[in-house]
N, C-alpha and C positions, 0 to 999 in steps of 0.2 A: 511647539515639536524641536526647538534647539537642542533640548537636553537628551533626544533620542538617540541621539550619533554616540554622545557620551555614554549613554546607559547603553546602548546595544551596539556596539561599533563593529560588530563583526558581521558581514554582509554576505549572506548564503549565495548557493550558486544561481538560484531563479532569481534573485534582487538584481543581476546583470541581464538576465532576460527580461524581466520586467522594463528595465531602462532600454533595453531594444525594442522591445513592442513599442512603447512612446517614442521610437523616433520613426519605428515602421507603417504606426496603425493610429487612425484617430480614437477606437476602441479595442480595449484590452480586458478579458477575463482571467484571473487567478484563480487557477484551479488546484483542488488539496484538499487532503483530510483536515477533518477538525483541529485546530491546535497545534496543527504542523508549523507554523512559523508564518503565515497570509497576514495579518496585521501587524507585526512587528516590518515586516519588508514595506506596508505601505506607508506606516509611520517611517519608515528611513528616507522614503520616495519623497514623503513630503517636507520631512528636514533639508533634503538634498536640492530639489527644484525650487525655483520661485513660483509664485503666484497658484499657488495651489489649496484645496479646500478638500481636507479628510473628514468624512462623516461615518459615523455607526449607526446604522439604521436602527438597529437595535436599541439602542440606549440615548440617541440626540435629539430625538422628536418627541413633543409631547401628546402629538395628535395625528391622524390621518390627514388633515388639512395641512400641516405643517410640511407633510411629505408631499404633499401634491403642490405647494407652492415652491419645494426645492427642485420638484422634477421642472417644471414650470420655469425658474431660474437657468437650468441647466439647457434646455433648450433654446432659452432664448440667448443666453451666449453660445451657444450653436449655430443660428442663424446671424449672430451678428460675429463669426468668426472670433471669438473673443480667446486672447492666449492665456489658457488658465486652463488645469490639470485637476478635474473632479474624482479623488478616489473614495468609489463609495463600498464601505466594509458591511459585510453580513447584510449581502445585497437580498438575499432570502427573505428579508425582514420588509421591504419595501412592500405598500399594498396592490394586490397583484403585480406581482415582479415580472411575470411573462411578458406580460400589456404594456409595461412600464419601460422596459426594455427595446419591444420594438416601438415604444414612442419614441425613444430616442434614434432610433435606427431610422424611422422616418425621419425625424430633422435632419440627420447627417444628408440623406439620401436627397435632400430637396434644396440644400445647397452646395457651394465648393467653400468647403473649410478647410484649413493647414494648418491653424491653431488650434483647437479647441481639444481636450482629451478626458477622455472619461475611462476610468479603470474600474472595474468590478471584480468582489470577491466576496467569499460566503465559503461556509463548509459544506453545502448542497451542491457538490461539484457536479451531480449527475445531471441535477435540475439545470443549472447555470449553462453547463454546458451544452443542453438540450436549448435551452432557451437562445443563448448567444448564435447558434448556428441557425437554428430557426430566422431569427429578426436578421441578422449580419450576412449570412449567406456567402460564408467565406471573407467578408472583408472586415475580421476583426483577428485580434493575435491571442491566442491561446496559451497562456504561461502555465505548467505543471508545476508544483510546490508540492514537497514530499517533507519526510522527516529526516533529521541531520543522517547523510550521508556517513560511511566509513571516511574517505577520504576530505570530507567536509570536517570529520570530528578532527583528522589529523592537521588541517590548517587551524582549525580554531585553537587546538594544542600547541600548534608551533611545533609538531612531528615530523620527521620526512622519512621515519622508518615504515614498511611498508614490509610487515611481520606475523607470526601466529600469536607473540605477545602483545603487539599493538590492537591486531583483530578483536584478541580478548579483551584489552584494557578499554576498546571503544562499546564492546556489548555490553559492559559493566557501567561504563562511564557515561553513556549517550542520556539517561534519565534525567542525569544532573543539569543539563541543558534544558528541560521542560519542567522549572520549580511549580509551576502551576497545576502539572497533571499530578491528581491525589492519587486515583485508582482506575484501573480500566472499568470498573462497574458503572463508576461517577460520570465516566468519559463515554460509556454507551450510554448512558442516560440521555446525556446531552446529544448525542445524535439521534437519538430517536426522538426525542422533543423537539427537534430541529427538524426532522425529516416531516413529521404530522404538522408540524406549523408553515411550513414550505408547502408541502401539499393543500393545506388549507385556504394559504394566501394566493395561491397559482387560480389563474381562470381554467386553467386544463390540467387535466392529471397527467404526470411523466409517468408513462409507459414503464412498468420494472421498478417502479418506486414506491409501490404500497407497501404498508407495515400494519398493517390491520390485523395481523392474526396473531402479533408477536410482542413478544415484551422482552425487559432486562434481562431478567434469569435466565429466558430462552435463548437469545443470543449468548448469554455466559455459559452456558450448557452446551451447545455448539462449540464454542470456543475451548471448554476445558476437553471436550472428546476430542478435538482437534489433535491435540498433543499426543495422541495415543491411535493414531489412524492410518493409512497404509503407507506415508513415508517412513514409519516405524515398522512396516512389513505387517502389518496387523490386519486379518481377513474380518469383517463383520463378526460372524460368528464367536469369533475369540473375543473380540473389542466390546460386545456386549455380556461379556460374563462378568458376575457381581467382584471375583477376584481380581481381576486382569490390573487395574490401576496399583494394587498393592506389589504384583512382582513387575510391574513399571517401575516401581520407585525404588525395587533391589537393581531394578536395571541401571537405571539413571544413577543412585547416588548407593553404589556397595559398597565404599568407606563411610557415608554420614548414616548408612544405614545399619551398621554394625557398631557406630560409634555414638549413635543417639540412644539406643538401649532405652527407649522409653516407650513401652508396649501403649501405653494412652496416646500418648502423640500419634502415634503410627496408627492405631486405629481409628481414631479420630479424624484423619487424612482418608482414611479410607471409607471411613461415614459420607465426610464430605463428595467424596467422587462418584461412591456408589448413588448417593443423590442425584448427582447431574445424570450419571447414567440411568438411571431409571426416570427421571424426568424427559429424557433424551429419548430413549425405547418409545416413551408415551405419545411425542409427538406427532403427528398425520404428516403427511407427505407435502400438503400445502403450507403447512407451517413451516415444515424444516427448509421447502423453496424456498419460503421469503426470509428465513432467516439469514439461508446462505446467498439470496441476491443481495438484502439490507448490508452484511457485510463487505459483500464485492462492491456493493456502490461506494461505500464509506472507505474504502481501498485499506481496509485491515487482513485481507484474506485474499492469496490466490487459489484458484481449483483449476486442477488438470484430470484430463479425463484419462482412463486406464483402460487398455486395449492390447491385446495382439493382432491388429487390422493396422498393415500399414496405410492403408488407403482412406483411413477414418476420414468422418466428415469434420470439415476444421473449426467448425461451430456448433460442434456437438454440446460442448458445456451449457453454451447460451440457451441451446432445447431442452435441453433435460430441466432446465429451472424456468422455463417458458410458462407461464398462464395455462398456457393451453395442453400441456402435458401432465393433464391429473392423474393418466392413469399410469404414471411411473411411480413404482412402491419404493418405500422409504429404504428397504434392504436394498433396491436396486441400485440408489441413490447414492448407499454408501458403499458399496460393491464397485462401481464404478466412475469415484472420483477420487482424489487427493487431495484435503484441504491442508492448505498452510497458512499458519500465521505469518504475514509478510515482514513485520520489523522484528529485528530481534529483542528489542526495549520492551514490547507487548509482551513477549514472549517469555522473557525472565521474569516480564512483572507480576504474568498468572501463577510461574513457579514460586516466587516469593511469597506469593499470597496465601500459598499452602504450607510451604518450610518457615515463613517466618523469620525468626533468629537461628534455625538452623540451617539456614541457606548458607550453601559452601563458599568457601571465597575463590576459589579455583573449582573451574566447571569442569564437570566430568566429562570424559572423552563420550559416551552415548548423549550426553545433552547436547555436546558442541555439535556433534554430528548433525543431530534433528533441527539445533538452530543451522548451522549452514543447510544444509538442504533447504529449508523453510525460506531464507535469505537468499539464498542464488535463486530459487523458483519465482520469488516475487520482483528479481530483477529481469528475467527474461520476457520475452514478448509473450501471452498466454493464449494469443489468435493460431491456428494453425498448427499445434503441438499437443503431443501427448507423454503418457506412460505407459512403457512397452510392458507388458506382464501377462504372461503365456501360462496356459496350465501345469509346466510343469515347474511354476514359479521361478522361472529366469524371467530378469528383467533390465530393463534400461530406463534411468532416472527420466531423461528427457530427450524426447525426439520431436525435430521440429521439419516435417516435409516441404514446408516452403524454402527452408535454406539448406535443406540435405545436411542436416546438422544433429548429433547425438553427443549428450554429455551422460555419464557417471559423475556422482556428486558424492565425496568422498573426503575424509578429514585423516587420514591412514594414507601408507604408499601402497595402496594395492596393486597386487601385480596384475599386467594388462593381463594374462591368461586368466584372471577371475573374473575379467569382466564378458560380457556377452556381446560385444560389438559385434559377432560373426555374423548374427542374426540378422544384422541389416541387409538391406539390398545394397546391390552396389552403387557407389559415388556417396557415400554419407562420409561427411567429416566427423573425427572421432575423437572426443575430448576427455580427456580423465580428470577430475580434480582430485590432487593428494596433499599429504602432509607439508612435503619440502623439494618433491623431483619437480624438474622440468624440463622441456626438451621433448624429441620425440621418439619411442619406441616402437619401432617397426610405422605403422600408418597410423598410429594412436598418439595424441599430442598429451603433453602431460604438463598440467600447470597447479602449483599450489594454490590451493583454497582461497587462501586472503589476498592470492597478487589476481587472481580471477574475480574476486569481490571488488576490489579496487579499481582493476581495469573497466568495470562495466556498470560502474556505478557514476552519479552526477559529482562532480565537484573536484576533480582531478584537476581541473584547470587553477584552482586556487592552491594548488599543493605546486606545481608545477606549468607554469605561464603558456608555456607551447604544447601543452596535455592536445588540445585541438588537432593540432597538424602534426601530431606522431602518430606512427602505427605502431599498435601491438597484436600478435599474432592469437592472442589469445580473449581478443573482444570480441564479444558476442552481443550488440546494443540491440535496442529496438533502433536506434536511430539507422546501423548499418544492415538490419533486416529491409529498411524499410527504400534501402538503396538499389 
């Protein structure tokens, strides 16, 4: 592991969270989307600390017996309070991983141990999170890993400027940080295979982790469809029209559309998207809910409920996707939820897969606006929030009843008179994201979109060491929501 520090000198924000977890707890879990950087983090930990054992449960054992003997060694070291750190990667490839985690928890509960540490990581975050909380009942640390954030990218590049230009550079440049990422189709294939394996190996099925009805192409159908759903002000009847993507393409890429001049190319894109739409329309509600649940479990999408009712149930999205809600129609699902791709890297990759060499070097404003809206929604808490949308087409992008906060997401300098904050009940904080305006206009707080994204992303401490001690009025993070 000595060459890891040289090969991967940049340490992500969650690396330091894992370091702290090792100080605070005997057992830690690193949770996060597949290929977001958990393995590199564990190898960096192994190279930084003495007396560490790193294993990949998927690759490093030839037989089930080898795995059993390895676990027995861990239990023995726990019982003897040995000063050692076990870093168990791809933990879902343990034989009966839920039972193995419980066995290790039992070993810790039976002795006073101060020196042995065990860290679990794997791409099946929903399963690991469930198994870890069930086994340790709060006596373990859980560290959330994620794809490279905007502040982390700035730190990685050695750039201090927070601006529209550096945010655009981040969107286009993040992909280079993940050279092993080949395509979103291959990525989803790996996610699906790992979910099937983890469900097969576990002694008990994880509720909400069923993927028996879905395929990689079905997941792609949903993701491509999400490019033109409610965050682009599209109702369901418009969404399923055969010509809709052609119109969307003209809207997103007006200059590219006129410059391409290749009708065969445009027709080819139209055929691809019409096939996606046809597949999507042929899905039954159960399949659609499984796709949405799966993509949510993988951390790839955020789902916001759309309503004109300010007293909406904070868990309404979970209820809609529940296995017990078989009576909910597909039309109702698509009319009542806003699906957003969480990471700009994936959004851009999907657009690139269509445009290929015709992908413009400068993102058109409509496309940038859609990416920013999806990115912002992915940074904000998903529980206890909704999108306000009434019958007169008046809307507010994000409303949190738990914190009495409403946000309108834009990449232009929208006039405050063009917002619908006046529809809010009294007492709500009002935040308008802008192109470059900041400060208060009446009771509406204006914040440039790139500044808001920076302040609400992990990794600011890498750019400014005192970031955690500083207060910024535009911060609306999950941490603050929980305070």
